[in-house]
C-alpha positions in Angstrom: -34.6 226.0 -6.5 -35.1 222.3 -5.8 -32.5 220.1 -7.4 -33.7 217.0 -9.1 -31.9 214.6 -11.6 -33.8 211.9 -13.4 -32.0 208.6 -13.7 -32.2 206.6 -16.9 -34.3 203.5 -16.9 -32.3 200.5 -15.6 -32.4 197.2 -17.4 -31.7 194.0 -15.6 -30.3 191.3 -17.9 -30.7 187.7 -17.0 -28.1 185.2 -18.1 -29.1 182.0 -19.9 -29.3 179.2 -17.5 -29.5 181.3 -14.4 -31.6 179.6 -11.7 -30.8 176.0 -12.3 -28.8 175.3 -15.4 -30.0 173.8 -18.6 -31.2 175.7 -21.6 -34.9 176.0 -21.2 -36.8 178.1 -23.6 -37.4 180.7 -20.8 -33.7 181.0 -20.2 -32.9 181.2 -23.8 -35.4 184.0 -24.1 -34.0 185.8 -21.1 -33.7 189.5 -22.0 -34.4 192.6 -20.1 -36.7 193.6 -17.3 -37.5 197.3 -17.4 -37.4 198.7 -13.9 -39.0 202.0 -12.7 -37.2 205.3 -13.0 -36.4 206.8 -9.6 -35.8 210.4 -8.7 -34.2 212.2 -5.7 -34.5 215.8 -4.7 -33.2 218.0 -1.9 -35.9 219.8 0.1 -36.0 223.6 0.1 -35.3 223.7 3.9 -33.9 221.1 6.3 -36.4 218.6 7.4 -38.7 219.7 4.6 -39.8 222.6 6.9 -42.3 225.1 5.4 -39.9 228.0 6.2 -36.8 229.0 8.0 -36.4 231.4 11.0 -33.2 232.7 12.6 -33.3 234.5 16.0 -30.6 237.1 16.1 -29.5 239.3 19.0 -27.6 242.6 18.7 -25.4 244.6 21.1 -24.3 242.1 23.8 -27.2 242.8 26.2 -27.4 240.8 29.4 -31.0 239.8 28.6 -29.7 237.9 25.6 -28.1 235.2 27.6 -30.3 235.5 30.7 -33.6 235.2 28.8 -33.0 234.8 25.1 -30.6 231.9 25.1 -32.4 230.2 28.0 -35.7 230.1 26.2 -33.9 228.8 23.1 -32.2 226.2 25.2 -35.4 225.0 26.8 -36.7 224.3 23.3 -33.6 222.7 21.9 -32.9 225.7 19.6 -29.9 227.8 18.7 -29.5 231.5 17.9 -27.0 234.0 16.6 -25.6 236.7 18.8 -23.8 239.8 17.4 -21.4 241.6 19.7 -19.7 245.0 19.5 -16.5 244.0 21.1 -16.0 247.3 23.0 -19.4 246.8 24.7 -18.5 243.4 26.2 -17.7 243.7 29.9 -17.6 240.0 30.6 -16.7 237.4 28.0 -17.6 234.3 29.9 -21.4 234.3 29.2 -20.6 234.6 25.5 -18.0 231.8 25.6 -20.6 229.6 27.4 -23.2 230.3 24.6 -20.6 229.5 21.9 -19.8 226.2 23.7 -23.5 225.3 23.7 -23.5 225.7 19.9 -24.9 229.2 19.5 -23.4 231.4 16.8 -21.3 234.4 17.8 -21.1 237.0 15.1 -19.4 240.4 14.6 -21.1 243.7 15.1 -18.0 245.9 14.8 -15.8 247.1 17.6 -17.4 250.4 18.6 -20.9 250.2 17.0 -20.4 253.2 14.7 -22.6 254.3 11.8 -20.6 252.7 9.1 -22.0 254.9 6.3 -20.4 257.9 8.0 -16.9 256.5 8.1 -14.2 256.3 5.4 -13.8 252.8 4.0 -10.4 252.4 5.7 -12.1 252.8 9.1 -14.9 250.5 8.1 -12.3 247.9 7.2 -10.6 248.3 10.6 -13.9 248.0 12.5 -14.9 244.8 10.7 -11.5 243.1 10.7 -10.6 244.0 14.3 -13.9 242.9 15.6 -13.6 239.5 13.9 -10.0 239.0 15.3 -11.0 239.9 18.9 -14.1 237.7 18.8 -12.1 234.7 17.5 -9.4 235.2 20.1 -12.0 235.5 23.0 -14.5 232.9 21.8 -12.1 230.4 20.2 -14.3 229.8 17.1 -14.2 231.2 13.6 -16.6 234.1 13.2 -18.4 233.8 9.8 -21.3 236.4 9.8 -21.7 240.1 10.5 -24.5 242.5 11.4 -24.4 246.1 10.3 -24.8 248.6 13.3 -28.0 250.6 12.9 -28.6 248.3 9.8 -26.7 251.0 7.9 -24.9 249.9 4.8 -24.3 250.5 1.1 -22.6 248.8 -1.8 -19.1 249.8 -0.8 -19.6 248.6 2.8 -21.1 245.4 1.6 -18.0 244.9 -0.5 -15.8 245.3 2.6 -17.9 242.9 4.6 -17.7 240.3 1.8 -13.9 240.3 2.3 -14.1 239.0 5.8 -17.5 237.3 6.3 -19.6 234.8 4.4 -22.8 236.8 5.0 -24.1 240.0 6.6 -27.4 241.0 8.0 -29.0 244.4 7.6 -32.4 245.5 8.9 -36.0 245.9 7.7 -36.7 246.8 4.1 -40.0 246.9 2.2 -39.8 243.1 1.9 -38.4 241.7 5.1 -38.7 238.0 4.0 -35.6 236.6 2.5 -36.3 234.3 -0.5 -35.1 230.7 -0.3 -32.1 231.7 -2.5 -31.1 235.2 -1.4 -29.6 237.3 -4.2 -26.9 239.0 -2.0 -25.5 237.3 1.0 -24.4 240.7 2.3 -27.8 242.3 2.1 -29.9 239.9 4.2 -33.2 241.4 5.5 -34.5 241.2 9.0 -37.6 242.3 11.0 -37.0 244.4 14.1 -39.7 243.8 16.7 -40.1 246.7 19.2 -41.6 247.0 22.6 -45.1 247.8 21.3 -45.3 244.6 19.2 -47.7 241.9 20.5 -47.8 238.2 19.6 -50.4 238.8 16.9 -48.0 241.2 15.2 -45.2 238.6 15.3 -47.6 236.0 13.9 -48.3 238.1 10.9 -44.6 237.9 10.0 -44.5 234.2 10.7 -47.6 233.5 8.5 -46.0 235.6 5.7 -42.7 233.8 5.6 -44.6 230.5 5.6 -46.7 231.6 2.7 -43.6 232.7 0.8 -41.6 229.5 1.9 -38.8 231.9 2.7 -36.4 232.8 5.5 -37.3 235.2 8.3 -34.5 236.8 10.3 -35.6 238.3 13.6 -33.4 241.1 15.0 -33.8 241.6 18.8 -32.0 244.2 21.0 -33.4 243.3 24.4 -36.0 241.2 26.1 -38.3 241.8 29.0 -37.1 244.5 31.5 -33.9 245.1 29.7 -32.6 248.7 29.3 -31.6 248.0 25.7 -33.3 249.8 22.8 -36.9 248.7 22.4 -36.9 245.4 24.4 -39.4 242.8 23.2 -41.8 241.6 25.9 -40.7 238.2 27.2 -44.2 236.7 26.6 -44.1 237.8 23.0 -40.7 236.3 22.4 -41.7 233.0 24.1 -45.0 232.9 22.2 -43.3 233.4 18.9 -40.9 230.6 19.4 -43.7 228.2 20.5 -45.9 229.2 17.5 -43.1 228.6 15.1 -42.3 225.2 16.5 -46.0 224.2 16.4 -45.9 225.1 12.7 -42.8 223.0 12.1 -40.7 225.9 11.0 -36.9 225.3 10.9 -35.5 227.6 13.7 -31.7 227.8 13.6 -28.6 230.0 13.5 -28.0 232.2 10.5 -24.9 230.3 9.5 -26.9 227.1 9.3 -29.4 228.5 6.9 -26.7 230.1 4.8 -24.8 226.8 4.6 -27.9 224.8 3.7 -28.7 227.1 0.8 -25.2 226.9 -0.5 -25.1 223.1 -0.4 -28.7 222.7 -1.7 -28.0 224.9 -4.7 -24.8 223.2 -5.7 -25.7 219.5 -5.1 -25.9 217.0 -7.9 -28.0 213.9 -7.4 -28.1 210.7 -9.5 -30.5 207.9 -8.6 -30.2 204.5 -10.2 -31.5 201.0 -9.5 -28.6 198.6 -8.7 -31.1 195.7 -8.7 -34.8 195.3 -8.2 -34.5 195.8 -4.4 -31.7 198.4 -4.2 -31.6 202.1 -5.2 -28.3 203.9 -5.3 -28.2 207.6 -4.8 -24.9 209.4 -5.7 -24.4 212.8 -4.1 -21.9 215.4 -5.3 -21.7 218.9 -3.7 -19.8 221.4 -5.9 -19.5 224.1 -3.3 -18.9 223.0 0.3 -19.3 225.9 2.8 -17.0 226.6 5.8 -19.8 225.3 8.1 -21.4 222.3 6.6 -24.9 221.1 7.7 -26.9 218.0 6.8 -29.1 218.2 3.7 -32.6 216.6 3.6 -33.3 214.4 0.6 -36.4 212.7 -0.6 -36.3 209.8 -3.0 -39.4 208.5 -4.8 -39.7 204.7 -4.2 -40.4 202.4 -7.1 -43.9 201.2 -7.6 -44.7 198.3 -5.2 -42.2 199.4 -2.5 -44.0 200.1 0.8 -41.0 200.5 3.1 -37.3 200.8 2.9 -34.1 201.1 4.9 -31.2 203.5 4.4 -27.4 203.0 4.5 -24.8 205.7 4.0 -27.0 208.5 5.2 -26.6 210.6 8.4 -29.2 208.4 10.0 -29.0 204.8 9.3 -31.9 202.3 9.2 -35.6 203.1 8.8 -36.4 206.6 7.8 -39.6 208.6 7.2 -41.8 207.1 4.4 -44.8 209.1 3.3 -47.1 209.5 0.3 -47.5 212.8 -1.6 -48.9 213.5 -5.1 -49.6 209.8 -5.3 -45.9 209.0 -4.9 -44.4 207.0 -2.0 -41.2 208.8 -0.8 -38.5 208.2 1.7 -37.0 211.2 3.5 -33.5 211.2 5.1 -30.6 213.5 5.9 -27.1 213.2 4.5 -23.9 214.9 5.7 -22.5 217.6 3.4 -19.9 215.6 1.5 -19.7 213.5 -1.6 -21.2 210.1 -0.7 -23.3 207.2 -1.9 -26.6 206.2 -0.2 -28.3 202.9 -0.7 -32.0 202.4 -0.2 -33.1 198.8 0.2 -36.6 197.5 -0.1 -38.1 195.9 3.0 
């Protein structure tokens, strides 16, 4: 849901005698000048992207950092890598990925079928994996992926005690809505070796049509010996196609944080004077991993351009026209703040 708060009309009162003294009839009649009402809204996805995509990698396969991360890096993108800690033979590649900004997530210790374990053992697998990863990687581990995508309500409850969100596998509807109903029941598509680029593009077109969030679950790439490796050409082509369509491709934790902030932000837009808009931003629920929010403010009639102060990016920002309204788009850090938009 997009957040929007209409500001009350602002009235500028002129004091008698302003502009040169005396008590001319115009000064004596000075009253109010009604100024336009302004609105600000947060976009569904960062950068006003048409959809979000997260590339996730399961099982600590060598192809993840040799091919998967390299192709992300070449395009300025980040992914999420889910490691069963007992399957890691060399921690250095994963430490390197974490230092580059990729997300390292939990995939248990031994990769068991959780639905076949007593809850006490489920708890041990989830907590011990998190502790090991944080000790080895040196970063907080915030998300989890169920082995074999197997879970139920009881296992989701255990996961919620240790992680902010958990990814399962394919369901009838594999596109997550822009406001997922259960952070510990996130859906994903699982491409297999027989998928070609056209099959992947079907999923991309669908998430764009639904303006939702597509999570891609990969086990191996290219000549990997992992389960059902995806052809490197298909993986590469999917990334390029998504970028061409301006989809927001980022880590799972980034999308989660954006949604939490977006759905708890309160915005108030007022005119301080005829040439300055003030946007007050209040975020009721700040996630553990904050990310910038993208805002759009409708400019008053007659404004053709503006500059921003107090936002993540200072100075000129993107001004465009939509629905016969001239808007300015900008990013703000996830914290309470005041942004000023000044007419140029």
